[in-house]
Steps between C-alpha positions, in 0.01 A plus 500: 500500500210316341307644205187543711689701762657718229154567360373605841784742568457655155123534533337836555361395837832370620681809378255733672518310830878478516544856374295613798734314736824587327432870442382651829636836390156572350368531855643647821844382611528280807578784739191691384237240589252630754461227762345722766165327435622199700507710818135590442391137547414556864155345550435200721342341192713518183421382147682529166267471201665379180332652192652374172186546288247776429206275594249791514714648783369241743854471638486866603154457650618197700776712652222713647221266597701258713568797731129583503406140575756473782345812649139381464548134595789509747471855630853585383553878460617583145817655646601153621499357145780552245422434135781477243387499136752376240411575138723303267496330157175600322371652824743794477256691278263532797760732652484733199263793461215521250705712259736206448207266440348740248819586309626144459179299465562304819139396558479324163850353527426351843133412429396703804153440640289693747497341849122542539348485151762249377489678163807626311610841623748761382554617859770396743281289730723579798404868480124485449282748689125546539561873452574431134177382328709330231645264762163343594616428853270479805620740775558210740813406303657847484732446795655194335661701218879497489538871569275470808699197617823701480343802670406279798860386539488186290837398357486485118802357319573470128745261331785675320540217248131518412527878470775445242242317287280811523804704400548280194138565400556875532832489312345309210195723463665834569824407321719621784812363668478247781614743771243761399230233480583379852469853637171543322372169638589614852309825443181297445528322837237583756643720779609288793589187303854390593706327233693196622772292326242234416163382621655174617755697706218698663291192579796327663606810694147556628479140620832540677341800676226273632230519230277208412494436123186521285490444123243773431451481121 
């Protein structure tokens, strides 16, 4: 093995990446993965939206507005459109509630910006609401929030490997064991988000189920 390759495998980034692949025991075992979401991809029009970055939650918004545009432009009833949202890599934090963002300084760490004002925000941009004055969101965008997307039957998936990175953040700050940190990370997930083995797995599986692919952030 060359010196450069040895340096890579001993680096922090390399160690973190391969630890995530070699130690799946931090997440659910293979027989526990919930794959029932695949059967919910029933629309005539199917799209999987790949969201690896926070990007002001535009990836989440795009999972909503393509359905709206298909309805307005092509006359397609919303029930005939299936939208699969995959939050992976840095985008996993969009799947976490505001308590997680507040407790672990996520907005600052991810340089989150407001989708309308384009200014730095301490809010999870995927959960903004006009009902909260602090969010500064026009009512017309309320229905594009992640919780509303899920409530309408949208399929929201979170990468297990990316969630392990959130677990590491929790473990370091709270000084708790990895298993306890993983459970705590899962407790911050928005209700309805399904954890999958990896975001890449979910994107591939959704395409096999007939979804067109969109890089959404």
